[in-house]
N, C-alpha and C positions, 0 to 999 in steps of 0.2 A: 494569466499565469499556468505555464504547463504542466497542473498535477492532474495527477489519477483523480477523476470522477467515477464514480460505480455506485449504481444505487445499493444501499442497503440501510436495514432495521435500526433503528432506534441502540438497540442495544451492543450495538456491533461500533457504531464512532466511536474516532479516537482523535486524539491534538490533529494529525493529519489532516482528517477531513474539515478542523476547524480552518485550518491553514488553507485548504483547498476553496474554500468559500470566503475568504479574506474576512475570516473572522479571529480577533484577538482579545486573550484573557490582560485586562492590565489590573495586578494585586493595587492594594491602595491601604495606606497606614489606618487605622481607627477612626483619628479627626477627621478626615478628607473623606472617608468613604458614609459616618451620618452624619457629614454637610455640619462639622462644629457644633453638634448636638452635646452638648454634655447632660450624660445618664449617670440613674444611680450607681452606687457599687455593687449593685446584683442583690440586695436583701430586697424581701419582701414583708409586706403588710403579715402579720400575723392571722391574721384571716384566711391569708393566700392558702391553696390546698399544697403548693410545693415549698410551703414557709418551713417544713419540718424536713425535707430533702435536703435545705440548704447548711442543716446546724445536725445532722445525724452523721455519724461515721457508718462506712461502709460495711464495716463487720458488727452492726447492731444486730440483733436475736428480733427476727419476723416478729415476736410476740409482743417487743416492745416499741413498734410501730405503727402505723394506724394508713391505710390506703390513702392516696398511690404512692405515698413511701415505701413500704414496703413492696409493691410490685417492681421501682421502679431500682429500688435498691437489690432486689433478686436478681434483675438482670445485668448488674454490674458487677458481681460477685458468683454467679452460676459458670458452673463447670463445663464446657460443650464435645462433644465427642466426634460432630458430623457436623460439615459446611452449611447443611440445611439447618442446622439447630441455630447456627451462631447468625445466620440471615434477617431467620424469625424472629429473632431475639430484639435484634436491633430494630427491626420493623415495630415491634410492640414499643420497645423502651423510648423510641423517635415519636411515634405516634403518642402516646399517653402523655410524653413530656411537654408536648407542642400545645396539646388541649389543654392542661393545667394552665396554661398561660394564660387562658379566658381569651376576652375579645379585643382584635377581631381574628384571631386565628382558629377560635372557636364561635362560630356563628350560627347555631341552632344545628351544623352537620357535624357528621366524625369527620377523625381524620384517616383517610384509608385509601385507598388505590383510585386515582381519577377514573371518569369514565372512557369508553375506547376514544383513542386519537387518532388522527391520518397523517402521518408522515407522507409529502410527496416529497419523491428524491429523482432524479434522473428517471422519470416518465415513469416511474412505479408508484404504488401505494403501499405503505408497511402501515396497517394496526399495530397499535402500540399504546400505552398507558405509562401513566408517572407512579412511582413508586408508591408516595403519598401526595395527598393534594388540598388545601385550603381553600373555600370557596366564597367568590366574596358576598352571596346572602342566597346559603343551602335552602332557604325558604322559598325565594323568587324563581332561580335556575340554575343550571350547573356551570356559572360562568365561574372559572379559576383566575385566582388572584396568586396564589403560589404554589407552583411546583417542587417537588421533590426528590433528588433520586439518590439512594443510597447503592456506597460502592456491595458491590456485590461479586461472588465467585461466578468466574463466568459458565463452569457446567452449571448453575442453575440459573442462568439466562435461560429459562426455556423462550423458545422460541412463541412466536403469537398464534401462529399454523398450527394444528392441532397434528398436519403430517410430516412437523419438520422433525428432526432430531437436534439433539444439543450435539456440538462440535470437540467436546471434552471428554476427552475417553476415562471418563469416572473409575473402572479398576483400576486403571493406571496409576492416579493420581493419589487415588484412595491408602496407595502403601507410603508415600509423602508426607510432611508435616503440613498439617494443616496451613501455616503459614507461608508457605510457599507455593501454595495454588495462586493461579493466573487469577488477576481481579478483574474486572471490567473499568474500562474511564468516568466514573457518574460524572464527570466535569461536563466531559463533551457530550454521554447522554443527553444532562441538563441541557445543553442547545439547543440539541436536536428537538428535544421535547418542547422546546419553549418556541420552535419556528413552527411544530404541529398544533401549540396551543391559540397562534394566531391564528388559525383558520377556523380553530375551534369557537374561540370566544366570539367573535368577529362575525361569523354565517351560520355554522352550527346551531348556536345555543339561541339565538335570536330566533331562527327558524324552528327549531322543536316549540320553542314558546310558545309562538304565537301558532303554530298548528295543535298545542294543547290546550289553548285559550283564544279558540275563534269566535268574533263578536265582541272580544274584549281586548282589542290592541293595545298595548302598553308601548310607549314612546318614553325615551329616556337616556340620560347619558351611558347607559348600563348597557345600552342595543344598541348605540351605535358603530359604525365601524371607525373604529383606534389604529390611525397609522400614522408616524408608528406606536407602536403598543409598549406601550413598561410595565415590565412585569421583576416580579421579585424571584428570589430563586434561590435554594438549600441543598448543598450536596453532605452527607453525613456518610464520614470513614468512621467507621465505628463509633464512638461517642464524641466524636472531633466534629464538628458541624463548619461548615465555608460558607458564606453568604455571598449571592449575587445582585447588580442591578441588570437588568436585561433591557437592552432597547430593539426590538424587532421592529423590522420595516418589510413592506411591501417587495421593493425589489429584493431584498434575499429570500424571502420566501419563494420566487417564482426563479428567481437564479438556481436555489437549492431544487425546486419542481424539473427546473431542466436540465441540471449538470452543468450549470456555465456558472462563472468566474463574475461574480458582482463590483463591479469597478469602486463602487464606494465601500469604504471599512466598515465594517461593526464590532464596536468596542465593547467589553462586557467586562465590568469592574466587578474586585472581589475582593473580599476581607476574610481572613482565617485568623481566628483569634490564636493570642500566645499566651500558652498557660504559665502560672506563676509556678507551681510544684511538680515535682517527678512524682508518679506512682511509687509507692513502697513496692520493690523489685525491679523498679522502671518500666517504661515504657512500652506495651508491644508491640510489635510491627503492623496491628490488626485494629490499633488506636481501639479498644477496647478498653483500656485502662484510663482512658483520659478523663473521666469525669469520677472517678472513685475520689481523689481528692477533695475535701470542702472547698479550696481557693480556686480550682477549675473547674467546679460548678457553678461559682459564682461568678465568673467570667463568662460563662456560657449564658446562665440567665441573665447577666446583665446585657450581652448582645443580644438574645430572643425580645427582651422587652424594647432596647432601641431600635430592631428590625419591624417593629408594627409599622412603624413612621411610613414604610414603602409598599405597604399592602393596600392594592386599590389603587395608587396615585396615578393622576393622568402625566405627573412626568417627574423627574428625581432629582429635579435643580440642578444646582452650579455645578457637580459631580458630572453632568451628562453635559 
């Protein structure tokens, strides 16, 4: 396929890059995506840390709520005046929400940025990291089971290299409404990160583990090369998540590294929840209001709970 393929960092990937490497996103309905799993109605046990979050209106005074509900609600109704404040709020909100979902999302480690990953693209190496990630077993190794990307303002996608400069004229855009600021392609960014994670999980993590535990070699399924590698993924636009099932093969990784078109297509499956309730005042363009209504929160919690079955799996099942 005759398409331009130029080496670039993860944060600059877009839909054209996916097509250039024969990668196709396939939206699926809820029942198909979750392999027919019949999950609950979004309710949680009263002992759950998130139970109050599902029953407490967004405008409830903080003094009447407990952690983590007060922190999550503060993120939903706070006003921001700068783009970096908004991105920071989403980081904190998503990390705290997923941590409170319990195992296997939180397995002894924090929900935070990933270790340094390396994307090999068109003969060049691009250091990068996942905005947030979940580990298979944080106490054993840095094996990533869930990379998470957040839709960010382009000007705040600071290049990894210290001497690199942002491509966005901050002063010019500061004069315009925040909703009009350009945003990155968080979906394409997730795919690029999954390609980088293939080498990290298959080769770098086992190497680091054995270097740190000399004389005590560990042989197990987590330290074997998985080809294809099945990886769950998430993209968050404001407080609206999309869920992904990715199958990354060595031929795709090699093609991206060499800047060549792979003949075998890569299909990525996506499910984006449909929210039943419109927020008061309407949905904002950045999706910050998406989880203000209680009904919408239950939908997200429902999906997060069902998505647990895909973390660390060796194969996704019939959908692949």
